C-alpha positions as CSV (number, residue, x, y, z in Angstrom):
1,M,-20.4,154.2,-69.6
2,S,-19.8,154.3,-73.3
3,N,-19.9,157.5,-75.2
4,L,-20.9,155.7,-78.4
5,F,-24.2,156.5,-80.1
6,W,-26.8,153.8,-80.4
7,L,-30.3,154.1,-81.8
8,T,-33.0,152.7,-79.6
9,E,-35.3,149.8,-80.6
10,V,-38.2,152.3,-80.7
11,Q,-36.3,154.5,-83.1
12,M,-35.3,151.5,-85.2
13,A,-38.9,150.3,-85.3
14,R,-39.9,153.7,-86.9
15,L,-37.0,153.5,-89.4
16,R,-37.3,149.8,-90.5
17,P,-40.1,150.4,-93.1
18,F,-37.6,152.7,-94.9
19,F,-34.7,150.3,-95.2
20,P,-34.1,148.8,-98.6
21,K,-34.8,145.1,-99.1
22,S,-31.9,142.7,-98.9
23,H,-31.0,141.0,-102.1
24,G,-28.9,137.8,-101.8
25,R,-26.7,137.7,-98.8
26,P,-28.0,139.0,-95.5
27,R,-26.8,142.5,-94.7
28,V,-24.7,143.5,-91.7
29,D,-26.9,144.6,-88.8
30,D,-28.7,147.9,-89.9
31,L,-28.9,149.1,-86.3
32,R,-25.1,148.9,-86.0
33,M,-24.4,150.5,-89.4
34,L,-26.9,153.4,-89.1
35,S,-25.7,154.1,-85.5
36,G,-22.1,154.1,-86.7
37,I,-22.9,156.4,-89.6
38,I,-24.6,158.9,-87.3
39,F,-21.7,158.7,-84.8
40,I,-19.1,159.4,-87.6
41,N,-21.1,162.3,-89.0
42,R,-22.1,163.8,-85.7
43,N,-18.5,163.8,-84.4
44,G,-16.8,164.8,-87.7
45,L,-14.6,161.7,-87.8
46,R,-12.8,160.1,-90.7
47,W,-14.2,156.7,-91.6
48,C,-11.0,155.0,-90.6
49,D,-11.5,156.4,-87.1
50,A,-14.8,154.6,-86.5
51,P,-14.9,152.6,-83.3
52,R,-14.7,148.9,-83.7
53,E,-18.1,148.4,-82.1
54,Y,-19.8,149.7,-85.3
55,G,-18.0,147.2,-87.5
56,P,-15.4,147.6,-90.3
57,A,-14.8,151.2,-91.4
58,K,-14.9,150.1,-95.1
59,T,-18.4,148.6,-94.5
60,L,-19.6,151.8,-92.8
61,Y,-18.3,153.9,-95.7
62,S,-19.7,151.6,-98.4
63,R,-23.1,151.6,-96.8
64,W,-23.2,155.4,-96.3
65,K,-22.1,155.9,-99.9
66,R,-24.6,153.5,-101.4
67,W,-27.5,154.8,-99.2
68,S,-26.6,158.4,-100.0
69,E,-26.5,157.7,-103.8
70,N,-29.8,155.8,-103.6
71,G,-31.5,158.7,-101.7
72,F,-32.1,156.5,-98.6
73,F,-31.5,159.3,-96.1
74,E,-33.7,161.7,-98.0
75,W,-36.4,159.0,-98.1
76,I,-36.2,158.6,-94.3
77,M,-36.5,162.3,-93.7
78,V,-39.5,162.8,-96.1
79,G,-41.2,159.7,-94.6
80,L,-40.7,160.8,-91.0
81,A,-41.9,164.3,-91.8
82,A,-45.0,163.0,-93.5
83,E,-46.1,161.2,-90.4
84,D,-48.6,162.8,-88.1
85,T,-46.8,165.6,-86.3
86,D,-47.9,167.9,-83.5
87,P,-48.9,171.2,-85.3
88,K,-47.6,173.1,-82.2
89,T,-44.1,171.8,-82.5
90,I,-41.5,174.4,-83.3
91,M,-38.1,173.4,-84.6
92,I,-35.1,175.5,-83.9
93,D,-31.7,174.9,-85.6
94,A,-29.0,175.5,-83.0
95,T,-26.1,174.9,-85.4
96,Y,-23.1,177.2,-85.1
97,L,-19.7,177.2,-86.6
98,K,-16.5,178.1,-84.8
99,T,-14.0,180.1,-86.8
100,H,-10.3,179.8,-86.6
101,R,-8.4,182.8,-85.1
102,T,-6.8,183.5,-88.5
103,V,-10.1,184.5,-90.0
104,C,-9.7,188.0,-88.4
105,S,-6.6,188.5,-90.6
106,L,-8.7,188.2,-93.7
107,H,-10.2,191.7,-93.2
108,A,-8.6,194.7,-95.0
109,K,-5.3,195.5,-93.3
110,K,-4.4,198.9,-92.1
111,G,-2.3,200.7,-94.7
112,G,-3.3,198.1,-97.3
113,A,-4.2,198.7,-101.0
114,V,-7.7,199.9,-100.1
115,A,-6.4,202.6,-97.7
116,R,-3.8,203.8,-100.1
117,S,-6.2,204.2,-103.0
118,V,-8.5,206.3,-100.8
119,E,-5.6,208.6,-99.8
120,R,-4.6,209.1,-103.4
121,K,-8.1,210.2,-104.4
122,A,-8.2,212.7,-101.5
123,V,-5.0,214.4,-102.6
């Protein structure tokens, strides 16, 4: 079983009205490109680390950059949010960030400048 991310045909059917029109040459498969962009962003990968199944990394990056500058992703989110939604739906953001162990060293150190200035004032 592959661990790659692929949008389903039902999901793509909802997204197709938002895709920009093709001018000139036919574009590379939108399903493959959008699935690849989501996979890269979801996993925090570099564009050059994109799996071959999604196509060339340069194409993925170029499509992401052009769509971002044109507001394509914002247009999708606004369009999907405007559709009929269940008013009882509650959305919860479960995002969290892990910190590196060196973050704890950023706190004021014992005997540092802050502690010395307090001692001087007390004397």
